[in-house]
TORZAVEX-461292 format. One line per 5 residues: number of its first residue (from 1); their letters; for each residue x, y, z of N, C-alpha, C, O. Coordinates in steps of 0.1 Angstrom, whole numbers, plus 5000, padded with zeros to 4 digits. Example, Ala and Ser with C-alpha at 12.3 -4.5 7.8 and 13.67 -1.06 7.14 Angstrom:
2
1) AS) 5132/4943/5078/5123/4955/5078/5132/4967/5078/5142/4967/5085 | 5128/4978/5071/5137/4989/5071/5129/5000/5079/5134/5011/5080
END
This chain:
280
1) XXXXX) 5001/4766/4945/4990/4771/4953/4995/4783/4961/5007/4784/4965 | 4986/4792/4963/4989/4804/4971/4978/4806/4982/4966/4802/4980 | 4982/4811/4994/4973/4812/5005/4974/4826/5011/4984/4832/5012 | 4962/4831/5015/4960/4843/5022/4956/4840/5036/4947/4833/5039 | 4964/4846/5046/4961/4844/5060/4958/4857/5067/4962/4867/5063
6) XXXXX) 4950/4855/5078/4947/4867/5087/4949/4862/5101/4943/4852/5105 | 4957/4869/5108/4961/4865/5122/4957/4876/5131/4961/4888/5129 | 4951/4873/5142/4947/4883/5152/4959/4885/5162/4965/4875/5166 | 4963/4897/5165/4974/4900/5173/4969/4907/5186/4961/4916/5186 | 4974/4902/5198/4971/4907/5211/4981/4918/5214/4993/4914/5217
11) XXXXX) 4978/4931/5214/4989/4941/5215/4994/4942/5230/5004/4949/5232 | 4988/4935/5239/4992/4937/5253/5003/4927/5257/5009/4928/5268 | 5006/4917/5248/5016/4907/5252/5030/4913/5248/5032/4921/5239 | 5040/4909/5256/5054/4914/5254/5059/4911/5240/5066/4920/5234 | 5057/4899/5235/5062/4896/5222/5055/4905/5211/5061/4909/5201
16) XXXXX) 5042/4907/5213/5035/4916/5204/5040/4930/5203/5042/4935/5192 | 5044/4935/5215/5049/4949/5215/5062/4949/5207/5065/4959/5200 | 5070/4939/5208/5083/4938/5200/5080/4938/5185/5086/4945/5178 | 5070/4929/5181/5067/4928/5167/5061/4940/5161/5063/4944/5150 | 5052/4946/5169/5045/4958/5164/5054/4970/5162/5051/4979/5155
21) XXXXX) 5065/4970/5170/5074/4981/5169/5084/4980/5158/5090/4990/5154 | 5086/4968/5153/5097/4966/5143/5092/4958/5131/5090/4946/5132 | 5091/4964/5119/5087/4956/5107/5098/4945/5104/5095/4935/5099 | 5110/4948/5108/5121/4938/5106/5118/4925/5114/5120/4914/5109 | 5115/4927/5127/5112/4916/5136/5100/4908/5131/5099/4896/5131
26) XXXXX) 5089/4916/5127/5077/4909/5123/5079/4901/5110/5073/4891/5108 | 5088/4907/5101/5091/4899/5089/5097/4886/5092/5093/4876/5086 | 5106/4885/5102/5112/4872/5105/5102/4863/5111/5102/4851/5108 | 5092/4867/5119/5082/4858/5124/5072/4854/5113/5067/4843/5114 | 5070/4862/5103/5061/4858/5092/5069/4847/5084/5062/4837/5080
31) XXXXX) 5082/4849/5082/5089/4839/5075/5090/4825/5082/5091/4815/5076 | 5089/4825/5096/5089/4813/5103/5076/4804/5100/5076/4792/5104 | 5066/4810/5094/5054/4803/5092/5054/4793/5081/5045/4784/5079 | 5064/4794/5072/5066/4785/5060/5078/4777/5062/5088/4781/5067 | 5078/4764/5057/5089/4756/5058/5101/4759/5050/5113/4756/5054
36) XXXXX) 5099/4765/5038/5110/4768/5029/5116/4781/5031/5111/4789/5039 | 5127/4784/5024/5133/4797/5025/5124/4808/5021/5116/4807/5012 | 5124/4820/5028/5115/4831/5025/5117/4836/5011/5107/4841/5005 | 5129/4836/5006/5131/4841/4992/5124/4833/4982/5121/4838/4971 | 5122/4820/4985/5115/4811/4975/5100/4814/4976/5093/4811/4966
41) XXXXX) 5095/4819/4987/5081/4822/4989/5077/4835/4983/5065/4837/4979 | 5086/4845/4983/5082/4859/4979/5070/4863/4988/5060/4867/4983 | 5073/4863/5001/5063/4866/5011/5058/4880/5010/5066/4890/5007 | 5045/4882/5011/5039/4895/5012/5031/4896/5025/5024/4886/5029 | 5032/4907/5033/5024/4908/5045/5020/4922/5047/5027/4932/5042
46) XXXXX) 5011/4924/5056/5006/4938/5060/5000/4937/5074/4993/4928/5077 | 5004/4947/5081/4998/4949/5095/4988/4960/5095/4991/4971/5092 | 4976/4956/5098/4965/4966/5098/4963/4969/5113/4958/4961/5121 | 4966/4982/5117/4965/4986/5131/4956/4998/5133/4959/5006/5142 | 4946/4999/5124/4936/5010/5126/4931/5010/5140/4929/5020/5146
51) XXXXX) 4927/4998/5144/4922/4996/5158/4934/4991/5166/4938/4980/5165 | 4939/5000/5174/4951/4997/5182/4949/4986/5192/4959/4979/5196 | 4937/4983/5195/4934/4973/5205/4932/4959/5198/4932/4949/5205 | 4930/4959/5185/4928/4947/5178/4935/4947/5164/4929/4946/5154 | 4949/4948/5164/4956/4948/5152/4955/4934/5145/4953/4924/5152
56) XXXXX) 4956/4934/5132/4955/4921/5124/4966/4921/5114/4970/4931/5108 | 4972/4909/5112/4982/4906/5103/4977/4898/5091/4970/4888/5093 | 4979/4903/5079/4976/4896/5067/4989/4892/5060/4998/4899/5060 | 4989/4880/5055/5001/4874/5048/4997/4866/5036/4987/4858/5037 | 5005/4867/5026/5003/4859/5013/5015/4850/5012/5026/4855/5011
61) XXXXX) 5013/4837/5011/5024/4827/5010/5021/4818/4999/5009/4815/4995 | 5031/4812/4993/5030/4802/4982/5028/4788/4987/5023/4779/4980 | 5032/4785/5000/5029/4772/5006/5020/4775/5018/5020/4786/5024 | 5013/4764/5022/5004/4766/5033/5012/4768/5046/5020/4761/5050 | 5008/4779/5053/5016/4783/5065/5010/4777/5078/4999/4772/5078
66) XXXXX) 5019/4777/5088/5015/4773/5102/5018/4785/5111/5029/4788/5113 | 5007/4791/5117/5009/4803/5125/5008/4800/5140/5006/4809/5148 | 5011/4787/5144/5010/4784/5158/5020/4792/5166/5016/4796/5177 | 5032/4794/5161/5042/4801/5169/5037/4815/5172/5040/4821/5182 | 5031/4822/5162/5027/4836/5163/5015/4837/5172/5014/4846/5180
71) XXXXX) 5005/4828/5171/4994/4828/5180/4998/4825/5194/4993/4832/5203 | 5007/4816/5196/5011/4813/5210/5018/4824/5217/5017/4826/5229 | 5027/4831/5209/5035/4842/5215/5029/4856/5214/5032/4864/5223 | 5020/4858/5204/5015/4872/5202/5000/4873/5200/4995/4883/5196 | 4993/4862/5202/4979/4862/5199/4971/4859/5212/4975/4863/5223
76) XXXXX) 4959/4853/5210/4950/4849/5221/4949/4833/5221/4938/4829/5217 | 4959/4826/5224/4958/4811/5222/4947/4804/5230/4943/4793/5226 | 4943/4810/5241/4933/4803/5250/4919/4809/5248/4910/4805/5255 | 4917/4818/5239/4904/4825/5237/4896/4818/5226/4901/4809/5219 | 4883/4822/5226/4874/4817/5215/4877/4824/5202/4884/4834/5201
81) XXXXX) 4871/4818/5191/4873/4825/5178/4884/4819/5170/4892/4811/5174 | 4885/4824/5158/4895/4820/5149/4908/4828/5151/4908/4840/5149 | 4918/4822/5156/4931/4829/5158/4939/4832/5145/4944/4843/5144 | 4938/4822/5136/4945/4824/5123/4937/4817/5113/4934/4805/5113 | 4932/4825/5103/4924/4820/5092/4933/4819/5080/4940/4828/5076
86) XXXXX) 4933/4807/5073/4941/4805/5061/4932/4800/5050/4925/4790/5052 | 4932/4807/5039/4923/4804/5028/4932/4803/5015/4941/4811/5013 | 4927/4794/5006/4933/4794/4993/4930/4807/4985/4919/4812/4986 | 4940/4811/4978/4939/4824/4971/4934/4821/4957/4930/4831/4950 | 4933/4809/4952/4929/4806/4939/4915/4810/4935/4913/4815/4924
91) XXXXX) 4905/4808/4944/4892/4813/4940/4891/4827/4937/4884/4832/4928 | 4899/4836/4944/4899/4850/4941/4905/4853/4928/4900/4860/4920 | 4917/4846/4925/4924/4848/4913/4915/4845/4901/4916/4851/4890 | 4906/4835/4902/4898/4831/4892/4887/4841/4889/4881/4841/4878 | 4884/4850/4898/4874/4860/4896/4879/4872/4889/4871/4881/4885
96) XXXXX) 4892/4873/4888/4898/4885/4882/4895/4886/4867/4899/4876/4859 | 4889/4896/4862/4886/4898/4848/4885/4913/4846/4881/4921/4854 | 4888/4917/4834/4887/4931/4830/4873/4936/4832/4863/4930/4828 | 4871/4948/4839/4858/4953/4841/4853/4950/4855/4844/4957/4860 | 4859/4940/4862/4854/4937/4876/4859/4948/4885/4870/4954/4884
101) XXXXX) 4850/4951/4895/4854/4962/4905/4854/4955/4919/4847/4946/4922 | 4864/4960/4927/4865/4955/4941/4868/4967/4950/4873/4978/4946 | 4866/4965/4963/4871/4974/4973/4886/4969/4975/4888/4957/4974 | 4895/4978/4979/4909/4974/4980/4915/4981/4992/4910/4991/4997 | 4926/4975/4996/4935/4981/5006/4949/4978/5003/4952/4966/4999
106) XXXXX) 4958/4988/5004/4972/4986/5001/4981/4995/5010/4978/5007/5011 | 4991/4989/5016/5001/4997/5023/5013/4996/5014/5018/4985/5011 | 5019/5008/5010/5030/5008/5000/5040/5018/5005/5038/5026/5014 | 5052/5018/4999/5063/5027/5002/5065/5036/4989/5073/5032/4980 | 5058/5047/4988/5059/5056/4976/5073/5062/4976/5077/5069/4985
111) XXXXX) 5080/5060/4965/5093/5065/4963/5095/5071/4949/5087/5069/4940 | 5106/5079/4948/5110/5084/4935/5125/5083/4934/5132/5081/4944 | 5130/5082/4922/5144/5082/4919/5149/5095/4915/5143/5102/4907 | 5160/5099/4921/5166/5112/4919/5181/5111/4917/5188/5103/4924 | 5187/5118/4908/5201/5118/4906/5209/5125/4916/5220/5122/4919
116) XXXXX) 5202/5135/4923/5209/5143/4933/5199/5148/4943/5191/5157/4940 | 5199/5142/4955/5190/5147/4966/5193/5161/4970/5204/5166/4969 | 5182/5168/4973/5183/5182/4977/5191/5183/4990/5199/5192/4992 | 5187/5175/5000/5194/5174/5013/5200/5160/5015/5194/5152/5022 | 5211/5157/5009/5217/5144/5010/5221/5140/5024/5226/5148/5032
121) XXXXX) 5219/5127/5027/5224/5122/5040/5239/5120/5039/5244/5121/5028 | 5246/5118/5050/5260/5116/5049/5264/5105/5040/5274/5106/5032 | 5257/5094/5040/5260/5083/5031/5257/5087/5016/5265/5083/5007 | 5247/5094/5013/5244/5099/5000/5255/5109/4995/5259/5109/4984 | 5259/5118/5004/5269/5128/5001/5282/5121/4998/5290/5125/4989
126) XXXXX) 5285/5110/5005/5298/5102/5002/5297/5096/4988/5307/5096/4981 | 5285/5091/4985/5284/5085/4971/5285/5096/4960/5292/5093/4950 | 5280/5107/4963/5281/5118/4953/5295/5123/4951/5299/5127/4941 | 5303/5122/4962/5317/5127/4962/5326/5117/4955/5338/5120/4952 | 5322/5105/4954/5330/5094/4948/5332/5097/4933/5322/5097/4926
131) XXXXX) 5344/5098/4928/5346/5101/4913/5342/5088/4905/5344/5077/4910 | 5337/5091/4894/5332/5080/4885/5343/5078/4874/5350/5087/4870 | 5345/5065/4870/5354/5062/4860/5348/5065/4846/5336/5068/4845 | 5356/5064/4836/5352/5067/4823/5341/5057/4818/5342/5045/4819 | 5330/5063/4814/5319/5055/4809/5309/5050/4820/5299/5044/4817
136) XXXXX) 5313/5053/4833/5304/5049/4844/5293/5059/4846/5294/5071/4843 | 5282/5054/4851/5270/5063/4854/5266/5060/4869/5266/5049/4874 | 5264/5071/4876/5260/5070/4890/5245/5065/4891/5236/5072/4885 | 5243/5055/4898/5229/5050/4901/5221/5061/4909/5227/5067/4918 | 5209/5063/4905/5201/5073/4912/5197/5069/4926/5199/5057/4930
141) XXXXX) 5193/5078/4934/5189/5076/4948/5174/5074/4949/5166/5081/4942 | 5170/5064/4957/5156/5062/4959/5152/5071/4971/5157/5069/4983 | 5143/5080/4969/5139/5090/4979/5124/5088/4982/5116/5085/4972 | 5120/5090/4994/5106/5088/4998/5098/5100/4994/5102/5111/4995 | 5085/5097/4990/5075/5108/4989/5070/5110/5004/5065/5100/5009
146) XXXXX) 5070/5122/5009/5067/5123/5023/5054/5130/5025/5048/5130/5036 | 5048/5137/5015/5035/5144/5017/5024/5135/5012/5026/5127/5003 | 5012/5137/5018/5001/5129/5013/4998/5131/4998/4994/5122/4991 | 4999/5144/4994/4996/5147/4980/5005/5139/4971/5001/5134/4960 | 5018/5139/4974/5028/5133/4965/5026/5118/4966/5028/5111/4956
151) XXXXX) 5023/5112/4977/5020/5098/4978/5008/5094/4970/5008/5083/4964 | 4998/5102/4971/4986/5099/4963/4988/5100/4948/4984/5091/4940 | 4996/5110/4944/5000/5111/4930/5008/5099/4925/5006/5094/4914 | 5017/5095/4934/5025/5083/4931/5016/5071/4928/5019/5064/4918 | 5006/5069/4936/4997/5058/4935/4989/5059/4922/4989/5050/4914
156) XXXXX) 4982/5070/4920/4973/5072/4909/4981/5072/4895/4975/5067/4885 | 4993/5076/4895/5000/5077/4882/5006/5063/4878/5011/5062/4867 | 5004/5053/4886/5010/5040/4883/4999/5029/4882/5003/5017/4878 | 4987/5032/4885/4977/5021/4885/4975/5014/4871/4972/5002/4870 | 4977/5022/4860/4975/5016/4847/4985/5005/4845/4982/4994/4839
161) XXXXX) 4998/5007/4849/5008/4997/4848/5005/4985/4857/5011/4974/4854 | 4998/4987/4867/4994/4976/4876/4982/4968/4872/4978/4958/4879 | 4975/4972/4861/4964/4965/4856/4950/4969/4862/4941/4962/4861 | 4949/4981/4867/4936/4986/4872/4936/5001/4872/4946/5008/4870 | 4924/5007/4873/4923/5021/4875/4913/5024/4887/4906/5015/4892
166) XXXXX) 4914/5036/4891/4905/5040/4903/4894/5049/4897/4898/5060/4893 | 4882/5045/4897/4871/5053/4891/4870/5067/4898/4874/5069/4910 | 4864/5076/4891/4861/5089/4897/4851/5088/4908/4842/5079/4907 | 4851/5096/4918/4842/5096/4929/4828/5098/4924/4825/5106/4915 | 4819/5090/4930/4805/5091/4926/4798/5102/4935/4791/5098/4945
171) XXXXX) 4801/5114/4932/4795/5125/4940/4788/5135/4931/4790/5136/4919 | 4778/5142/4937/4771/5152/4930/4780/5165/4928/4789/5167/4935 | 4776/5173/4918/4783/5186/4916/4781/5195/4928/4770/5194/4934 | 4790/5203/4933/4788/5211/4944/4778/5222/4941/4776/5226/4930 | 4771/5226/4951/4761/5237/4950/4768/5250/4946/4779/5252/4949
176) XXXXX) 4760/5258/4938/4766/5271/4934/4771/5279/4946/4764/5280/4956 | 4783/5285/4944/4789/5293/4955/4798/5286/4964/4805/5293/4972 | 4798/5273/4964/4807/5265/4973/4821/5264/4967/4831/5262/4975 | 4823/5265/4954/4836/5265/4948/4837/5278/4939/4827/5282/4933 | 4849/5284/4938/4851/5295/4929/4849/5292/4915/4853/5281/4910
181) XXXXX) 4842/5301/4908/4841/5299/4893/4854/5302/4886/4861/5311/4890 | 4857/5293/4877/4870/5295/4869/4866/5300/4855/4859/5293/4848 | 4871/5312/4852/4867/5317/4839/4873/5309/4827/4884/5303/4829 | 4866/5308/4817/4870/5301/4805/4878/5311/4796/4873/5321/4792 | 4890/5307/4793/4898/5316/4785/4892/5319/4771/4896/5330/4765
186) XXXXX) 4884/5311/4766/4878/5314/4753/4868/5325/4754/4865/5332/4744 | 4863/5328/4766/4853/5339/4768/4860/5352/4773/4853/5362/4774 | 4873/5351/4777/4879/5363/4783/4892/5366/4774/4901/5359/4775 | 4891/5377/4766/4902/5380/4757/4915/5384/4765/4914/5390/4776 | 4926/5380/4759/4939/5383/4765/4942/5378/4779/4949/5384/4786
191) XXXXX) 4935/5367/4782/4937/5360/4795/4943/5347/4792/4938/5339/4784 | 4954/5343/4799/4959/5329/4797/4949/5318/4799/4939/5320/4806 | 4951/5307/4793/4942/5296/4794/4943/5290/4807/4950/5280/4809 | 4935/5295/4817/4936/5290/4831/4930/5276/4832/4931/5270/4843 | 4923/5272/4822/4917/5259/4823/4925/5248/4816/4920/5237/4813
196) XXXXX) 4937/5251/4812/4946/5242/4805/4947/5229/4814/4947/5230/4826 | 4949/5218/4808/4949/5205/4816/4961/5205/4826/4959/5199/4836 | 4972/5212/4822/4983/5211/4832/4980/5218/4845/4987/5215/4855 | 4971/5228/4844/4968/5236/4856/4955/5232/4863/4951/5237/4874 | 4948/5222/4857/4935/5219/4862/4936/5206/4871/4941/5196/4866
201) XXXXX) 4931/5206/4883/4932/5194/4891/4923/5183/4885/4912/5186/4880 | 4927/5170/4886/4919/5160/4881/4907/5157/4889/4906/5162/4900 | 4898/5149/4884/4886/5146/4892/4890/5138/4905/4900/5130/4905 | 4882/5140/4915/4884/5132/4927/4882/5117/4924/4873/5113/4916 | 4890/5109/4930/4890/5094/4927/4885/5087/4940/4886/5092/4951
206) XXXXX) 4881/5075/4938/4876/5066/4948/4888/5060/4956/4889/5048/4956 | 4896/5068/4962/4907/5063/4970/4910/5074/4981/4908/5086/4978 | 4915/5069/4992/4919/5078/5003/4931/5072/5010/4933/5060/5010 | 4939/5080/5016/4950/5075/5024/4945/5075/5039/4941/5085/5044 | 4945/5063/5045/4939/5062/5058/4950/5062/5069/4947/5063/5081
211) XXXXX) 4963/5060/5065/4973/5060/5075/4987/5063/5068/4989/5058/5057 | 4995/5071/5075/5008/5074/5070/5018/5073/5082/5015/5077/5093 | 5030/5066/5079/5039/5064/5090/5053/5065/5085/5056/5062/5073 | 5062/5069/5094/5076/5068/5092/5082/5057/5101/5079/5056/5113 | 5089/5047/5094/5094/5036/5101/5109/5037/5103/5116/5041/5093
216) XXXXX) 5115/5034/5114/5129/5034/5116/5133/5023/5126/5127/5023/5137 | 5141/5014/5122/5145/5003/5131/5158/4997/5126/5162/5000/5115 | 5164/4989/5134/5177/4982/5131/5173/4970/5123/5165/4962/5127 | 5180/4968/5112/5178/4956/5104/5180/4943/5112/5173/4933/5110 | 5190/4943/5120/5193/4933/5130/5201/4939/5141/5206/4950/5140
221) XXXXX) 5201/4933/5153/5208/4939/5164/5223/4943/5160/5231/4934/5156 | 5226/4956/5162/5239/4961/5158/5241/4963/5143/5252/4967/5139 | 5230/4960/5135/5231/4962/5121/5228/4975/5116/5226/4985/5124 | 5227/4977/5103/5223/4990/5097/5209/4995/5100/5200/4987/5103 | 5207/5008/5100/5194/5014/5103/5186/5014/5091/5191/5018/5080
226) XXXXX) 5173/5010/5092/5164/5010/5081/5154/5021/5083/5148/5021/5094 | 5152/5030/5073/5142/5040/5075/5134/5041/5062/5139/5041/5051 | 5121/5042/5063/5112/5043/5051/5099/5049/5056/5095/5049/5067 | 5091/5054/5046/5078/5060/5048/5067/5051/5041/5069/5047/5030 | 5056/5049/5048/5046/5041/5042/5033/5049/5042/5031/5058/5050
231) XXXXX) 5024/5045/5033/5011/5051/5032/5001/5039/5029/5004/5031/5021 | 4990/5039/5036/4979/5029/5034/4968/5035/5026/4962/5045/5030 | 4965/5029/5015/4955/5034/5006/4943/5024/5006/4945/5012/5007 | 4931/5030/5006/4919/5021/5004/4909/5028/4996/4908/5041/4996 | 4901/5020/4989/4891/5026/4980/4885/5016/4971/4882/5004/4975
236) XXXXX) 4882/5020/4959/4875/5012/4949/4884/5011/4936/4889/5022/4932 | 4885/5000/4930/4893/4999/4918/4885/4991/4907/4876/4983/4911 | 4889/4993/4895/4884/4985/4884/4895/4979/4876/4905/4985/4872 | 4894/4966/4874/4904/4958/4867/4904/4962/4852/4894/4962/4846 | 4916/4965/4846/4917/4969/4832/4925/4958/4825/4923/4956/4813
241) XXXXX) 4935/4952/4831/4943/4942/4825/4944/4930/4835/4951/4931/4845 | 4937/4919/4833/4936/4909/4842/4950/4902/4845/4953/4899/4856 | 4958/4900/4835/4971/4894/4836/4980/4902/4845/4986/4897/4854 | 4981/4915/4842/4990/4924/4849/4985/4925/4864/4993/4926/4873 | 4972/4926/4866/4966/4927/4879/4969/4915/4888/4972/4916/4899
246) XXXXX) 4968/4903/4882/4971/4891/4889/4986/4891/4894/4989/4886/4905 | 4994/4896/4885/5008/4896/4888/5011/4905/4900/5019/4902/4909 | 5004/4917/4901/5006/4926/4912/5000/4920/4925/5006/4922/4936 | 4989/4912/4924/4983/4906/4936/4993/4896/4941/4995/4895/4954 | 5000/4888/4933/5009/4878/4937/5023/4883/4941/5030/4878/4950
251) XXXXX) 5028/4893/4933/5042/4898/4935/5043/4910/4943/5054/4914/4948 | 5032/4917/4945/5032/4929/4953/5035/4942/4946/5038/4941/4934 | 5034/4953/4952/5035/4966/4946/5045/4975/4953/5044/4976/4966 | 5055/4980/4946/5064/4989/4952/5075/4982/4960/5075/4970/4961 | 5085/4990/4966/5096/4985/4974/5092/4982/4988/5080/4984/4992
256) XXXXX) 5101/4977/4996/5100/4974/5010/5090/4963/5013/5083/4964/5023 | 5089/4954/5004/5080/4943/5006/5083/4934/5018/5074/4929/5025 | 5096/4933/5021/5100/4926/5033/5095/4932/5046/5095/4925/5057 | 5091/4945/5046/5088/4952/5058/5073/4956/5058/5070/4967/5063 | 5065/4948/5052/5050/4950/5053/5044/4959/5043/5033/4963/5044
261) XXXXX) 5051/4961/5032/5045/4969/5021/5043/4961/5008/5049/4950/5007 | 5033/4965/5000/5031/4958/4987/5019/4949/4986/5015/4945/4975 | 5014/4944/4997/5002/4935/4997/4989/4942/4994/4985/4950/5002 | 4984/4939/4982/4971/4945/4978/4960/4934/4981/4960/4924/4975 | 4951/4938/4989/4940/4929/4993/4927/4934/4987/4925/4947/4986
266) XXXXX) 4918/4925/4984/4905/4929/4978/4893/4924/4986/4894/4915/4994 | 4882/4931/4984/4869/4927/4991/4858/4930/4982/4859/4939/4974 | 4847/4924/4983/4835/4927/4975/4831/4941/4979/4832/4946/4990 | 4825/4948/4969/4820/4962/4971/4808/4961/4979/4799/4953/4977 | 4806/4970/4989/4794/4971/4997/4783/4976/4988/4784/4985/4980
271) XXXXX) 4771/4969/4989/4760/4974/4981/4756/4988/4984/4756/4992/4995 | 4752/4995/4973/4747/5009/4975/4732/5009/4978/4724/5004/4969 | 4728/5014/4989/4714/5014/4993/4707/5027/4987/4711/5038/4991 | 4698/5026/4978/4692/5038/4972/4683/5045/4983/4677/5039/4992 | 4684/5058/4982/4676/5067/4990/4661/5066/4986/4658/5066/4975
276) XXXXX) 4652/5065/4996/4638/5065/4993/4631/5077/4999/4636/5082/5009 | 4620/5081/4993/4613/5092/4998/4607/5089/5012/4602/5078/5014 | 4607/5099/5020/4601/5097/5034/4586/5097/5033/4580/5106/5026 | 4580/5088/5040/4565/5087/5040/4560/5093/5053/4563/5087/5064 | 4553/5103/5053/4548/5109/5066/4535/5103/5069/4528/5106/5079
END
């Protein structure tokens, strides 16, 4: 059995400020919610802090969690309403089928592998300076994508392997004069093919980046420093491979899963209200 939880966080409490400032600390408190070892659970979680006054924690666990400790220390234990909602994930998994569309949200750590960083850190420079033995190969470096364009490209270039695609935006063509006309090389002699696919931007997709952050914190008091960049994507997706998609829902997407990345959550698509003619 798998469970999805949503916990309300009170940002004014002292414990909350500690947890909101450090993904490492929040990971430990999420792990306290389940009785077994965290590595057996393959915990996934995400902190949604769009509204700084009402942040919410989402967590996916394989055993039923108890969030009493988090509500007591970082929530509103004496207030009305649902402090922590826990629901079985199975009904959602049963709805997954090729062709189904959902609204989605994902916080991920977009990275690339490079054999030689352009500006290596001292630790990376030391690794590069270490001589290799015969037949040895140096493992590549995991580097963060830091621009929104690179992060979005990272996401869109991998969705097929994750079992879904992001449909093109449902927008009308721009009015004449709002975008420059691009000449067709077939109509202009001796002009390079400026409409070649390699130079042509792809169609706009139903996805946007709603938050980008750089995280830096100590893994433990006095321990090594952890630094990574995250991007939160939301939009609309269409399932293309139900099996691969269920795997990503359960196992997460990308690195830094222990620090709040990788949890893909779904919601029903909002109905589209058709425009009607005004009646005077």
